[in-house]
MARFILUM-495211 format. One line per 8 residues: number of its first residue (from 0); their letters; for each residue z, y, x of N, C-alpha, C, O, CB. Coordinates in pm, 1 decimal, decimal comma, padded with zeros to 6 digits. Glycine has a CB too. Layout:
residues N
NUM = A = Z Y X Z Y X Z Y X Z Y X Z Y X ~ ...
***
This chain:
residues 164
0 = MSLKALEI = -08862,4 -01949,2 -00668,6 -08753,9 -01929,1 -00762,0 -08662,9 -01817,2 -00708,6 -08623,7 -01820,0 -00592,0 -08674,3 -02061,5 -00783,7 ~ -08629,7 -01719,9 -00792,6 -08544,0 -01609,3 -00750,3 -08398,5 -01641,7 -00785,7 -08370,9 -01729,7 -00867,3 -08588,8 -01475,3 -00817,1 ~ -08306,3 -01568,4 -00722,1 -08164,1 -01589,2 -00749,1 -08126,0 -01544,1 -00890,2 -08027,2 -01591,3 -00946,5 -08079,6 -01514,5 -00646,2 ~ -08205,0 -01452,5 -00947,0 -08177,9 -01406,7 -01083,1 -08196,9 -01518,4 -01185,4 -08132,3 -01519,0 -01290,2 -08268,0 -01289,1 -01117,7 ~ -08283,4 -01610,2 -01155,2 -08311,6 -01718,5 -01248,3 -08221,7 -01839,6 -01225,5 -08227,8 -01935,7 -01302,1 -08456,3 -01759,6 -01236,8 ~ -08139,7 -01836,7 -01123,1 -08053,2 -01948,3 -01089,1 -07943,7 -01961,8 -01193,8 -07876,8 -01864,1 -01227,6 -07992,6 -01930,1 -00948,8 ~ -07926,2 -02080,0 -01243,6 -07820,3 -02108,1 -01340,2 -07724,8 -02208,6 -01279,0 -07765,6 -02311,9 -01225,9 -07878,3 -02161,2 -01474,6 ~ -07593,6 -02175,1 -01287,9 -07492,5 -02264,4 -01232,4 -07407,7 -02316,0 -01348,1 -07369,8 -02242,5 -01439,2 -07404,0 -02191,7 -01124,6
8 = DPFLLAEL = -07380,3 -02444,4 -01340,0 -07299,6 -02509,6 -01442,2 -07159,2 -02449,4 -01443,7 -07098,9 -02437,9 -01337,0 -07293,3 -02662,0 -01417,8 ~ -07103,1 -02410,0 -01559,9 -06969,1 -02351,2 -01567,5 -06860,8 -02442,0 -01511,2 -06763,9 -02392,5 -01453,6 -06936,3 -02317,5 -01710,2 ~ -06874,3 -02573,4 -01526,1 -06774,9 -02664,8 -01472,5 -06777,3 -02664,1 -01319,2 -06672,9 -02677,8 -01255,3 -06799,1 -02806,5 -01525,7 ~ -06894,6 -02648,5 -01261,4 -06907,6 -02639,7 -01116,7 -06842,1 -02510,2 -01066,0 -06773,3 -02511,6 -00963,9 -07057,1 -02645,5 -01074,9 ~ -06863,3 -02398,9 -01137,0 -06799,5 -02271,4 -01100,4 -06647,3 -02282,3 -01106,3 -06577,1 -02231,6 -01018,8 -06847,6 -02158,3 -01193,8 ~ -06597,7 -02348,4 -01209,0 -06453,1 -02364,4 -01223,2 -06395,9 -02444,9 -01106,7 -06285,7 -02416,4 -01059,9 -06419,3 -02432,8 -01356,9 ~ -06469,6 -02544,6 -01059,8 -06425,3 -02623,9 -00945,5 -06427,4 -02541,3 -00817,3 -06338,8 -02555,7 -00733,1 -06513,1 -02748,0 -00929,4 ~ -06528,0 -02454,9 -00801,8 -06539,6 -02372,6 -00681,1 -06426,9 -02269,0 -00671,1 -06377,1 -02239,7 -00562,4 -06675,2 -02302,1 -00678,9
16 = YRQPVIPR = -06388,7 -02215,4 -00784,6 -06290,7 -02105,4 -00786,5 -06159,9 -02146,6 -00853,6 -06117,7 -02086,1 -00952,1 -06349,3 -01983,7 -00858,7 ~ -06096,3 -02250,7 -00798,8 -05967,0 -02292,4 -00850,9 -05858,7 -02189,2 -00817,9 -05767,0 -02167,4 -00896,9 -05928,8 -02429,7 -00794,3 ~ -05870,0 -02126,8 -00702,0 -05777,2 -02022,2 -00659,9 -05839,6 -01886,5 -00694,2 -05962,1 -01874,4 -00696,9 -05744,9 -02032,9 -00505,9 ~ -05757,9 -01785,4 -00720,3 -05813,4 -01653,1 -00748,4 -05892,5 -01601,5 -00628,2 -05858,3 -01628,4 -00513,0 -05701,1 -01554,1 -00785,0 ~ -05996,6 -01528,4 -00657,0 -06079,6 -01472,3 -00550,0 -05998,0 -01368,7 -00471,6 -06004,5 -01364,3 -00348,8 -06209,8 -01407,8 -00608,4 ~ -05921,7 -01286,0 -00542,9 -05833,9 -01188,3 -00479,5 -05691,6 -01238,7 -00497,4 -05643,7 -01249,9 -00610,3 -05852,5 -01043,9 -00540,5 ~ -05623,1 -01269,3 -00386,9 -05488,2 -01324,4 -00401,1 -05392,5 -01221,4 -00461,3 -05404,6 -01101,5 -00436,4 -05435,4 -01372,0 -00264,9 ~ -05299,0 -01269,6 -00539,5 -05199,8 -01183,1 -00601,1 -05089,8 -01153,8 -00500,1 -05038,2 -01244,3 -00434,6 -05141,4 -01247,7 -00729,2
24 = IEPRQTDY = -05054,6 -01025,3 -00488,4 -04950,7 -00984,5 -00395,2 -04824,0 -00959,1 -00474,8 -04821,9 -00876,1 -00565,7 -04992,9 -00858,0 -00314,0 ~ -04719,7 -01030,5 -00440,3 -04591,6 -01014,0 -00508,0 -04519,2 -00892,8 -00450,4 -04523,3 -00870,8 -00329,3 -04504,6 -01141,7 -00494,0 ~ -04453,3 -00814,0 -00534,4 -04375,9 -00701,8 -00480,5 -04260,8 -00752,2 -00394,8 -04198,6 -00854,0 -00425,4 -04322,3 -00613,3 -00594,1 ~ -04233,5 -00679,6 -00287,2 -04125,7 -00717,8 -00198,0 -03991,5 -00689,2 -00261,8 -03971,4 -00583,5 -00321,7 -04137,7 -00645,2 -00064,9 ~ -03901,0 -00782,1 -00249,0 -03765,4 -00763,3 -00298,8 -03684,3 -00690,3 -00192,1 -03694,7 -00721,6 -00073,5 -03699,3 -00900,1 -00336,0 ~ -03603,5 -00592,9 -00234,2 -03516,2 -00522,4 -00141,7 -03371,4 -00542,2 -00184,2 -03342,1 -00576,4 -00298,8 -03551,6 -00372,0 -00135,7 ~ -03283,7 -00520,2 -00090,7 -03141,2 -00534,6 -00118,5 -03079,4 -00408,5 -00176,4 -02962,3 -00409,2 -00214,2 -03068,5 -00572,9 00006,9 ~ -03155,7 -00300,5 -00183,9 -03100,4 -00174,8 -00233,6 -03186,4 -00123,9 -00348,9 -03307,3 -00147,1 -00351,1 -03092,3 -00068,9 -00120,1
32 = PEVRPLPF = -03125,1 -00055,2 -00443,8 -03200,1 -00005,4 -00558,4 -03290,4 00111,1 -00519,4 -03271,2 00175,2 -00416,1 -03104,6 00037,2 -00669,4 ~ -03388,0 00136,5 -00603,6 -03478,4 00248,9 -00581,3 -03399,4 00379,4 -00588,4 -03319,0 00399,4 -00679,4 -03594,0 00248,7 -00685,3 ~ -03422,9 00466,8 -00492,6 -03352,9 00594,0 -00488,5 -03445,9 00701,6 -00543,5 -03549,5 00732,8 -00484,8 -03306,1 00628,3 -00343,6 ~ -03406,2 00757,2 -00657,6 -03485,1 00864,5 -00717,2 -03430,3 00998,1 -00672,3 -03309,7 01012,3 -00652,4 -03485,2 00854,8 -00870,9 ~ -03518,0 01096,9 -00656,0 -03468,6 01229,3 -00616,9 -03375,2 01286,1 -00723,9 -03393,9 01264,3 -00843,6 -03586,5 01325,9 -00592,6 ~ -03274,8 01359,2 -00677,3 -03182,8 01425,2 -00769,3 -03254,0 01542,2 -00836,0 -03331,6 01612,1 -00770,8 -03054,9 01473,5 -00695,2 ~ -03229,0 01564,8 -00965,3 -03295,3 01676,8 -01034,1 -03238,9 01810,8 -00986,2 -03119,0 01824,4 -00962,2 -03278,4 01663,8 -01187,7 ~ -03328,4 01909,3 -00973,0 -03286,5 02041,7 -00929,9 -03388,9 02145,2 -00974,3 -03502,4 02111,8 -01008,5 -03267,6 02046,2 -00777,0
40 = LGKNLRQV = -03346,8 02271,1 -00973,3 -03435,8 02384,0 -00998,5 -03458,4 02456,1 -00866,8 -03367,9 02463,6 -00783,6 -03377,0 02480,8 -01106,6 ~ -03576,9 02508,6 -00847,5 -03609,8 02582,7 -00726,5 -03699,5 02501,6 -00635,6 -03741,9 02391,1 -00669,4 -03483,5 02622,8 -00652,7 ~ -03727,9 02559,5 -00517,8 -03814,0 02491,2 -00421,0 -03744,2 02462,7 -00288,4 -03797,0 02389,7 -00204,6 -03937,3 02573,7 -00395,6 ~ -03624,5 02520,9 -00269,2 -03542,7 02494,1 -00151,2 -03611,7 02532,2 -00019,9 -03590,5 02465,6 00081,5 -03505,6 02348,2 -00147,8 ~ -03693,2 02637,0 -00019,5 -03766,5 02675,0 00100,4 -03674,5 02725,0 00212,4 -03705,9 02707,3 00330,1 -03868,0 02781,8 00066,2 ~ -03562,1 02786,8 00177,2 -03469,3 02838,3 00279,4 -03343,1 02753,0 00289,2 -03245,7 02792,1 00353,5 -03431,2 02983,5 00248,4 ~ -03345,5 02638,3 00226,0 -03238,8 02537,5 00233,5 -03100,8 02595,6 00198,7 -03003,1 02579,9 00271,9 -03234,8 02476,6 00373,7 ~ -03098,2 02663,1 00083,6 -02974,0 02715,4 00028,0 -02946,3 02633,9 -00098,3 -03025,5 02635,5 -00192,5 -02983,4 02871,7 -00002,7
48 = LLVVDNPD = -02834,7 02563,5 -00099,6 -02799,1 02478,5 -00212,5 -02696,0 02549,2 -00299,0 -02591,3 02591,2 -00249,8 -02745,2 02342,0 -00164,0 ~ -02725,7 02562,3 -00428,1 -02633,6 02621,0 -00525,4 -02583,7 02507,7 -00614,0 -02663,2 02437,8 -00677,0 -02702,9 02734,9 -00610,6 ~ -02452,6 02489,9 -00618,8 -02393,3 02377,3 -00691,4 -02314,1 02430,1 -00810,3 -02225,4 02514,1 -00795,4 -02302,2 02292,5 -00598,1 ~ -02348,0 02378,8 -00929,0 -02272,1 02411,5 -01050,2 -02220,6 02281,2 -01110,6 -02272,2 02173,4 -01081,3 -02360,3 02490,8 -01153,7 ~ -02119,7 02292,1 -01194,3 -02065,5 02176,4 -01265,4 -02061,1 02215,1 -01412,5 -01962,6 02271,7 -01460,0 -01921,8 02134,5 -01211,0 ~ -02168,4 02184,3 -01484,0 -02182,6 02227,6 -01622,5 -02226,8 02109,3 -01709,1 -02346,7 02086,3 -01724,7 -02284,0 02344,8 -01633,4 ~ -02132,2 02034,3 -01765,3 -02168,6 01915,0 -01843,0 -02242,1 01945,5 -01973,5 -02303,5 01856,0 -02031,6 -02045,1 01836,3 -01874,2 ~ -02237,0 02070,8 -02020,7 -02300,1 02106,0 -02147,7 -02446,4 02146,8 -02135,0 -02515,2 02158,2 -02236,5 -02224,0 02216,8 -02211,8
56 = QAFVSEKI = -02495,5 02169,0 -02014,7 -02632,2 02216,3 -01993,0 -02701,5 02127,3 -01890,0 -02636,2 02055,6 -01814,2 -02632,9 02364,6 -01946,2 ~ -02833,9 02133,1 -01888,7 -02907,7 02064,2 -01783,3 -02876,1 02129,7 -01649,4 -02853,1 02060,9 -01550,0 -03060,7 02066,7 -01811,3 ~ -02874,9 02261,8 -01647,2 -02837,0 02337,6 -01528,3 -02740,0 02448,4 -01570,0 -02618,4 02432,7 -01558,7 -02963,1 02397,2 -01456,6 ~ -02794,7 02560,5 -01618,4 -02712,2 02671,1 -01668,7 -02783,0 02731,3 -01789,5 -02901,5 02706,4 -01811,7 -02687,5 02780,3 -01557,4 ~ -02710,0 02810,1 -01867,2 -02770,7 02875,2 -01984,6 -02866,0 02985,4 -01939,7 -02864,3 03026,5 -01823,7 -02661,2 02933,7 -02078,3 ~ -02948,6 03032,7 -02031,4 -03043,3 03139,5 -01999,8 -02972,0 03265,2 -01952,6 -03015,6 03330,0 -01857,4 -03129,4 03171,4 -02121,1 ~ -02863,0 03299,5 -02019,1 -02787,8 03419,4 -01982,9 -02734,5 03407,9 -01839,5 -02745,1 03502,7 -01761,8 -02671,2 03442,2 -02082,3 ~ -02678,5 03294,6 -01805,2 -02623,7 03272,8 -01671,2 -02737,3 03265,1 -01568,8 -02723,2 03313,9 -01456,6 -02538,3 03143,1 -01667,3
64 = FSMLSKLL = -02848,6 03204,7 -01606,9 -02963,4 03197,1 -01515,9 -03014,6 03337,0 -01483,5 -03052,8 03364,2 -01369,7 -03076,5 03111,6 -01577,6 ~ -03015,6 03425,3 -01582,1 -03057,7 03563,9 -01560,0 -02962,9 03632,4 -01461,7 -03008,0 03702,0 -01370,8 -03062,3 03641,9 -01693,9 ~ -02832,4 03613,3 -01479,3 -02734,5 03670,7 -01387,4 -02753,1 03614,7 -01246,4 -02747,3 03689,2 -01148,5 -02591,8 03643,1 -01437,2 ~ -02775,3 03483,9 -01236,2 -02796,5 03420,0 -01107,1 -02922,7 03474,1 -01039,8 -02923,0 03497,2 -00918,9 -02806,1 03267,7 -01123,8 ~ -03028,5 03494,2 -01116,1 -03153,2 03548,4 -01061,5 -03131,7 03687,5 -01004,3 -03184,7 03720,1 -00898,1 -03261,8 03552,2 -01169,4 ~ -03053,7 03770,4 -01074,7 -03022,8 03905,5 -01025,1 -02942,1 03898,3 -00896,3 -02966,3 03975,0 -00803,1 -02945,4 03986,2 -01131,4 ~ -02847,3 03807,4 -00891,0 -02766,8 03789,2 -00770,4 -02854,9 03747,3 -00652,9 -02844,0 03803,5 -00543,9 -02656,6 03684,5 -00794,5 ~ -02941,3 03649,7 -00674,7 -03030,7 03604,0 -00568,4 -03121,1 03717,0 -00521,9 -03142,7 03734,5 -00402,0 -03115,0 03485,2 -00616,2
72 = NACGLGME = -03173,6 03793,1 -00615,9 -03261,1 03905,6 -00582,7 -03187,9 04007,7 -00496,1 -03245,4 04060,6 -00401,0 -03313,3 03972,6 -00710,7 ~ -03061,2 04035,7 -00528,2 -02980,9 04129,5 -00449,5 -02958,4 04077,3 -00307,0 -02935,5 04156,0 -00215,1 -02845,6 04154,4 -00518,6 ~ -02964,7 03947,3 -00289,0 -02948,7 03885,9 -00156,6 -03082,2 03867,3 -00085,0 -03086,6 03813,9 00025,8 -02878,8 03751,3 -00169,5 ~ -03190,3 03911,1 -00147,7 -03322,4 03893,1 -00088,0 -03375,4 03752,1 -00102,5 -03458,3 03707,5 -00023,1 -03318,2 03929,5 00056,7 ~ -03327,6 03681,9 -00203,8 -03369,2 03543,3 -00228,4 -03429,4 03531,1 -00367,1 -03407,9 03616,7 -00452,9 -03250,1 03446,3 -00213,1 ~ -03503,9 03425,5 -00388,3 -03556,1 03391,1 -00519,9 -03535,7 03242,8 -00543,0 -03485,0 03172,5 -00455,6 -03705,9 03429,1 -00532,8 ~ -03574,4 03195,2 -00658,8 -03557,2 03053,2 -00689,9 -03639,7 02964,8 -00596,2 -03606,5 02847,6 -00578,3 -03596,3 03025,8 -00835,3 ~ -03744,8 03017,4 -00537,0 -03822,4 02936,3 -00443,1 -03743,1 02909,4 -00314,6 -03773,8 02815,1 -00241,8 -03955,2 03006,2 -00409,6
80 = DVALVNVA = -03642,2 02991,2 -00286,7 -03564,1 02976,9 -00164,4 -03446,6 02881,1 -00177,4 -03393,0 02835,5 -00076,4 -03513,9 03110,4 -00121,7 ~ -03405,8 02849,9 -00299,6 -03283,5 02773,9 -00323,2 -03310,8 02646,1 -00401,3 -03419,5 02625,3 -00455,2 -03182,2 02859,3 -00397,6 ~ -03208,9 02561,3 -00405,4 -03208,3 02444,4 -00493,5 -03081,2 02453,8 -00577,0 -02970,7 02457,1 -00522,8 -03215,0 02307,9 -00411,7 ~ -03096,9 02458,0 -00708,5 -02983,7 02463,8 -00800,9 -02960,1 02323,9 -00855,9 -03048,4 02265,7 -00919,1 -03009,3 02566,4 -00916,6 ~ -02841,0 02270,0 -00831,9 -02807,6 02133,2 -00873,2 -02684,0 02136,7 -00961,4 -02585,7 02204,0 -00930,5 -02784,3 02041,1 -00749,7 ~ -02690,4 02063,0 -01071,9 -02575,1 02047,7 -01160,4 -02510,0 01912,8 -01129,8 -02564,5 01807,7 -01163,5 -02617,1 02057,7 -01312,0 ~ -02392,3 01916,8 -01065,3 -02326,2 01792,4 -01024,6 -02252,9 01723,3 -01138,8 -02201,3 01613,0 -01120,9 -02229,1 01820,5 -00913,2 ~ -02247,5 01785,8 -01254,8 -02180,6 01722,5 -01368,8 -02250,6 01593,4 -01409,2 -02188,1 01504,9 -01467,6 -02175,5 01818,6 -01487,8
88 = HLQGRESE = -02379,5 01581,7 -01379,0 -02456,9 01464,6 -01419,1 -02474,7 01364,5 -01304,8 -02545,0 01264,6 -01320,3 -02592,7 01507,9 -01470,6 ~ -02411,4 01390,7 -01190,8 -02421,3 01300,4 -01076,7 -02300,1 01210,0 -01072,4 -02196,7 01238,7 -01132,6 -02434,7 01378,7 -00945,3 ~ -02314,6 01100,8 -01000,5 -02203,3 01008,8 -00987,2 -02146,1 01020,4 -00846,5 -02216,6 01058,3 -00753,0 -02247,3 00863,5 -01017,5 ~ -02019,8 00987,9 -00832,2 -01939,4 01002,1 -00712,7 -02005,8 01016,8 -00577,8 -01999,9 01125,1 -00519,6 -01856,9 00892,8 -00705,4 ~ -02068,5 00913,6 -00525,4 -02117,5 00915,2 -00388,3 -02248,4 00990,3 -00372,5 -02304,9 00992,5 -00263,1 -02134,4 00775,3 -00339,2 ~ -02297,4 01051,0 -00477,3 -02424,7 01119,7 -00465,9 -02415,3 01252,5 -00392,1 -02517,6 01316,4 -00367,4 -02481,3 01142,2 -00601,6 ~ -02293,7 01295,3 -00356,1 -02283,3 01418,2 -00277,8 -02349,4 01399,0 -00140,7 -02404,1 01494,3 -00085,3 -02134,7 01459,8 -00261,2 ~ -02345,1 01279,1 -00086,3 -02416,4 01252,5 00039,4 -02566,4 01259,4 00017,5 -02640,4 01302,9 00105,7 -02377,5 01114,8 00096,6
96 = RLRQQFNP = -02611,3 01217,0 -00099,0 -02754,7 01227,7 -00130,9 -02797,9 01373,9 -00137,6 -02912,4 01405,8 -00105,7 -02786,0 01157,3 -00264,8 ~ -02707,1 01463,4 -00178,9 -02739,3 01606,9 -00179,3 -02775,0 01651,4 -00038,0 -02873,5 01722,1 -00017,3 -02620,0 01691,0 -00234,5 ~ -02694,9 01609,9 00058,0 -02722,3 01646,5 00197,8 -02853,7 01587,2 00245,8 -02931,3 01654,0 00314,1 -02608,2 01600,1 00288,7 ~ -02878,7 01461,7 00210,2 -03000,9 01396,0 00255,6 -03124,8 01457,5 00192,2 -03223,9 01482,1 00261,1 -02995,3 01247,5 00224,3 ~ -03120,3 01482,4 00062,6 -03238,1 01532,8 -00007,6 -03267,3 01680,0 00023,1 -03383,2 01718,2 00039,5 -03220,0 01514,8 -00156,5 ~ -03162,9 01762,2 00031,0 -03185,1 01906,1 00042,9 -03164,5 01960,3 00184,0 -03212,8 02069,3 00214,7 -03094,2 01978,2 -00051,0 ~ -03094,8 01888,1 00270,0 -03067,2 01930,5 00406,0 -03026,1 02078,2 00409,3 -03089,5 02158,4 00477,8 -03190,0 01906,8 00495,0 ~ -02921,0 02114,1 00336,2 -02887,4 02255,9 00322,9 -02823,7 02315,2 00448,3 -02745,8 02249,8 00517,7 -02794,5 02274,9 00206,5
104 = HKVIMFGT = -02859,1 02441,4 00475,4 -02792,8 02517,2 00580,8 -02675,3 02593,4 00521,2 -02573,3 02615,0 00586,7 -02891,7 02614,2 00650,4 ~ -02691,8 02633,6 00395,3 -02588,7 02708,6 00325,1 -02567,7 02645,8 00187,7 -02662,9 02605,4 00121,0 -02627,3 02859,0 00312,5 ~ -02440,1 02638,3 00146,4 -02406,2 02580,0 00016,4 -02307,5 02673,6 -00052,8 -02203,3 02708,2 00002,9 -02345,8 02435,2 00032,0 ~ -02342,2 02714,1 -00175,8 -02248,7 02790,0 -00258,5 -02208,5 02699,9 -00374,3 -02293,6 02651,9 -00449,2 -02312,0 02925,6 -00309,7 ~ -02078,7 02677,2 -00388,3 -02026,4 02590,0 -00492,7 -01956,6 02676,5 -00597,4 -01853,3 02737,8 -00570,5 -01928,5 02483,1 -00433,6 ~ -02014,2 02680,3 -00715,4 -01962,1 02762,1 -00824,3 -01863,3 02680,7 -00907,7 -01903,2 02603,1 -00994,5 -02077,4 02815,3 -00912,9 ~ -01734,0 02699,3 -00880,4 -01630,5 02635,6 -00961,8 -01602,6 02491,0 -00932,3 -01517,1 02431,8 -00998,2 -01666,5 02646,6 -01100,8 ~ -01669,8 02431,0 -00837,0 -01647,8 02290,6 -00805,6 -01667,8 02266,9 -00657,0 -01760,0 02321,9 -00596,8 -01741,7 02200,8 -00887,5
112 = LLPGLPEN = -01582,7 02186,3 -00598,5 -01600,0 02146,5 -00459,2 -01670,8 02012,3 -00455,1 -01643,5 01924,3 -00536,7 -01463,5 02139,4 -00385,3 ~ -01760,6 01997,0 -00361,3 -01826,9 01868,1 -00345,4 -01725,6 01765,1 -00297,0 -01636,8 01797,8 -00218,3 -01946,2 01878,6 -00246,6 ~ -01738,1 01641,1 -00343,4 -01646,0 01536,2 -00296,0 -01652,8 01524,2 -00144,4 -01759,0 01536,4 -00083,4 -01679,4 01399,8 -00361,7 ~ -01537,8 01500,3 -00086,4 -01531,5 01486,5 00058,3 -01490,8 01614,6 00129,4 -01459,2 01611,8 00248,3 -01663,8 01441,1 00110,0 ~ -01491,2 01726,4 00058,6 -01447,4 01852,5 00118,4 -01299,1 01872,0 00088,8 -01249,8 01826,9 -00014,6 -01531,2 01972,6 00064,3 ~ -01228,0 01938,8 00178,9 -01085,3 01964,1 00153,9 -01064,9 02042,5 00024,7 -01134,7 02140,6 -00000,9 -01022,8 02040,5 00271,7 ~ -00969,7 01999,1 -00055,7 -00947,5 02060,5 -00186,8 -00867,3 02190,2 -00180,8 -00852,9 02258,0 -00282,6 -00877,1 01963,3 -00276,4 ~ -00815,0 02225,8 -00064,0 -00733,8 02346,4 -00054,1 -00814,3 02467,3 -00006,7 -00758,2 02558,3 00054,4 -00617,9 02322,6 00039,5
120 = QTRNTPWS = -00943,5 02469,4 -00033,6 -01028,4 02580,6 00009,2 -00996,1 02706,4 -00070,6 -00973,2 02701,2 -00191,5 -01177,0 02544,3 -00006,4 ~ -00995,0 02818,3 -00000,9 -00972,8 02946,5 -00064,7 -01104,7 02996,5 -00121,5 -01208,5 02990,4 -00055,5 -00912,7 03048,8 00034,7 ~ -01099,4 03045,2 -00243,0 -01221,5 03098,0 -00304,6 -01267,8 03222,9 -00231,4 -01188,0 03302,8 -00182,6 -01198,4 03129,3 -00453,8 ~ -01399,7 03236,6 -00225,4 -01465,4 03353,6 -00167,3 -01434,2 03372,8 -00018,6 -01433,6 03485,5 00031,0 -01424,8 03477,1 -00243,4 ~ -01408,8 03263,9 00051,0 -01388,6 03266,8 00195,5 -01485,8 03167,0 00259,0 -01460,6 03046,6 00255,3 -01239,4 03233,0 00233,1 ~ -01595,7 03214,5 00316,7 -01693,0 03122,8 00377,7 -01632,7 03044,7 00494,5 -01546,1 03095,9 00565,4 -01815,5 03200,5 00425,6 ~ -01678,0 02921,6 00514,2 -01637,6 02839,6 00627,3 -01753,4 02748,7 00665,3 -01848,6 02732,3 00589,1 -01510,2 02756,9 00594,1 ~ -01744,3 02690,2 00783,4 -01848,5 02599,0 00833,2 -01791,1 02458,9 00844,1 -01675,4 02439,1 00881,3 -01903,8 02646,1 00971,2
128 = EGGMELLY = -01875,1 02363,2 00810,7 -01834,2 02223,0 00820,5 -01959,0 02135,9 00822,0 -02049,2 02154,7 00740,4 -01739,7 02182,9 00702,4 ~ -01964,3 02042,1 00913,4 -02075,8 01947,9 00918,9 -02211,0 02013,6 00937,4 -02311,2 01964,8 00885,2 -02078,2 01866,4 00795,2 ~ -02215,4 02124,2 01011,1 -02342,9 02192,6 01035,1 -02390,6 02277,8 00919,0 -02504,0 02325,7 00919,4 -02447,8 02092,5 01067,2 ~ -02305,1 02297,1 00819,7 -02340,9 02379,6 00704,1 -02242,6 02494,3 00691,1 -02126,4 02483,8 00730,5 -02343,4 02295,5 00574,3 ~ -02291,3 02604,1 00635,1 -02203,4 02712,7 00596,4 -02174,8 02695,0 00448,4 -02266,8 02675,9 00368,8 -02266,7 02853,2 00627,3 ~ -02047,9 02701,3 00411,2 -02006,0 02672,6 00274,8 -01931,2 02790,8 00215,1 -01862,4 02865,1 00285,1 -01918,7 02547,4 00270,9 ~ -01946,2 02806,1 00084,7 -01873,7 02909,2 00010,6 -01835,1 02852,1 -00124,8 -01920,0 02806,4 -00201,3 -01959,3 03039,3 -00005,5 ~ -01705,9 02855,6 -00152,6 -01652,2 02808,5 -00279,8 -01609,0 02930,5 -00358,5 -01540,6 03018,0 -00305,3 -01533,1 02708,5 -00259,5
136 = TDTLEAMD = -01648,8 02937,1 -00486,1 -01616,9 03053,1 -00568,5 -01595,0 03011,5 -00713,2 -01600,2 02893,4 -00747,3 -01728,4 03157,9 -00559,5 ~ -01570,6 03110,8 -00797,0 -01550,0 03085,3 -00940,2 -01680,8 03042,2 -01005,7 -01788,5 03057,0 -00947,8 -01493,7 03211,1 -01010,7 ~ -01670,0 02989,0 -01126,6 -01790,7 02950,6 -01199,8 -01870,5 03074,8 -01235,5 -01815,6 03184,4 -01246,8 -01755,2 02870,5 -01327,2 ~ -01998,8 03056,4 -01252,9 -02084,3 03167,7 -01295,5 -02042,6 03218,9 -01432,6 -02048,6 03339,1 -01458,8 -02231,7 03124,5 -01298,1 ~ -02000,3 03128,2 -01519,9 -01957,1 03167,0 -01653,9 -01832,5 03255,2 -01647,1 -01822,7 03354,1 -01719,7 -01929,4 03042,3 -01739,6 ~ -01736,6 03219,7 -01559,6 -01614,8 03300,1 -01544,9 -01648,3 03438,5 -01490,0 -01592,2 03538,6 -01534,6 -01513,7 03229,1 -01452,3 ~ -01739,6 03443,9 -01393,5 -01779,8 03573,4 -01338,4 -01850,9 03658,8 -01442,8 -01836,1 03781,0 -01444,4 -01870,4 03553,5 -01216,9 ~ -01927,1 03594,7 -01528,9 -01997,2 03668,3 -01634,4 -01897,9 03727,3 -01734,3 -01920,5 03836,2 -01787,0 -02097,4 03576,4 -01707,0
144 = QTAELKMP = -01789,1 03656,9 -01760,5 -01691,0 03701,2 -01860,1 -01584,1 03793,9 -01802,5 -01527,0 03875,2 -01875,1 -01624,5 03581,3 -01922,5 ~ -01556,8 03782,0 -01672,5 -01449,8 03860,5 -01611,2 -01505,0 03939,4 -01492,8 -01532,9 03883,2 -01386,9 -01333,2 03768,9 -01565,9 ~ -01520,3 04068,9 -01511,9 -01580,7 04154,8 -01409,7 -01501,4 04154,9 -01278,8 -01560,3 04172,1 -01172,1 -01592,4 04296,9 -01462,2 ~ -01368,3 04136,0 -01284,5 -01285,9 04139,3 -01164,1 -01321,2 04026,8 -01066,0 -01291,5 04037,8 -00947,1 -01139,2 04130,1 -01202,0 ~ -01383,4 03920,1 -01113,3 -01420,2 03808,6 -01025,9 -01548,5 03835,8 -00947,9 -01574,0 03772,2 -00845,6 -01436,4 03682,0 -01107,6 ~ -01628,3 03929,3 -00995,6 -01757,6 03955,5 -00931,4 -01743,8 04023,1 -00795,6 -01814,1 03986,0 -00701,7 -01843,1 04041,3 -01021,3 ~ -01655,1 04121,0 -00782,9 -01644,9 04197,6 -00658,2 -01602,2 04111,6 -00539,4 -01666,6 04119,7 -00434,7 -01546,6 04311,5 -00675,8 ~ -01496,2 04028,9 -00549,7 -01461,5 03943,1 -00434,2 -01576,0 03848,2 -00397,3 -01598,9 03821,0 -00279,4 -01334,6 03861,2 -00465,1
152 = FWIAVKRF = -01647,4 03798,1 -00498,3 -01760,5 03710,4 -00471,3 -01871,6 03786,5 -00400,5 -01930,3 03735,4 -00305,2 -01812,9 03648,5 -00601,1 ~ -01901,0 03907,6 -00445,6 -02009,4 03985,2 -00385,2 -01976,4 04016,4 -00238,5 -02064,4 04010,0 -00152,7 -02033,4 04116,5 -00464,8 ~ -01850,4 04050,2 -00209,6 -01810,0 04076,7 -00071,5 -01828,9 03950,5 00013,9 -01877,0 03957,9 00127,0 -01661,9 04124,7 -00065,9 ~ -01790,8 03835,6 -00041,2 -01806,8 03708,7 00030,8 -01953,7 03674,3 00051,1 -01990,7 03624,3 00157,3 -01737,1 03595,5 -00044,8 ~ -02037,6 03699,9 -00047,7 -02180,7 03669,8 -00037,8 -02246,0 03758,0 00069,1 -02332,7 03711,9 00143,3 -02250,5 03690,5 -00175,0 ~ -02204,6 03883,3 00076,7 -02261,1 03972,2 00179,2 -02227,3 03919,8 00318,3 -02312,1 03925,4 00407,4 -02208,2 04116,9 00161,9 ~ -02105,9 03869,2 00339,7 -02070,9 03808,3 00468,2 -02147,6 03678,2 00488,6 -02195,6 03650,3 00598,4 -01919,3 03782,3 00476,3 ~ -02158,8 03599,6 00383,4 -02223,6 03468,1 00388,3 -02370,1 03478,8 00430,3 -02418,6 03397,5 00508,9 -02213,7 03399,2 00252,0
160 = FNLN = -02440,7 03580,2 00377,3 -02582,8 03599,3 00408,6 -02607,5 03710,9 00509,7 -02721,8 03751,0 00531,3 -02659,3 03629,0 00282,0 ~ -02500,1 03761,3 00571,9 -02511,2 03869,3 00670,9 -02586,7 03989,5 00617,8 -02677,6 04040,9 00683,0 -02579,3 03818,7 00795,6 ~ -02548,4 04033,9 00498,9 -02608,5 04152,4 00437,5 -02522,1 04273,4 00468,9 -02400,4 04261,5 00482,8 -02624,4 04134,5 00283,7 ~ -02584,2 04388,4 00480,0 -02506,4 04511,9 00504,5 -02502,5 04597,9 00382,3 -02441,9 04705,1 00384,3 -02564,6 04591,4 00620,7
***
């Protein structure tokens, strides 16, 4: 008699396999919620964080993005070198998550200071804090509309990136 011809009573099988053959694994409960990465544009290869505060856009408009691309190009950078983050859609304590996720060496804040930084910062004056080089300046939209704001920013950016 071969095993192919063997017939087993279904009631006997049910008795043999009262427990599942493969045990079910319950997901582990944690005390903290799942942390999702913050949304950003770019690849952050050179760990340069660009911060905007624009509640009307996901990041910036096409016109402003074009201006930003030209600025980055003039600095010898591209979108692959930076991470562009819109903090308008983040909640309070997520500024620490910016540091954890992007580990920035340089941060340019367009029109907004990250929480936890002194609010009396002078625009277009680079400074160092917490192992990062920081630069606070006007919004990209203001610079696009007012040419007088571009020159002080450009001078500060040249110092910030050590350009000649």
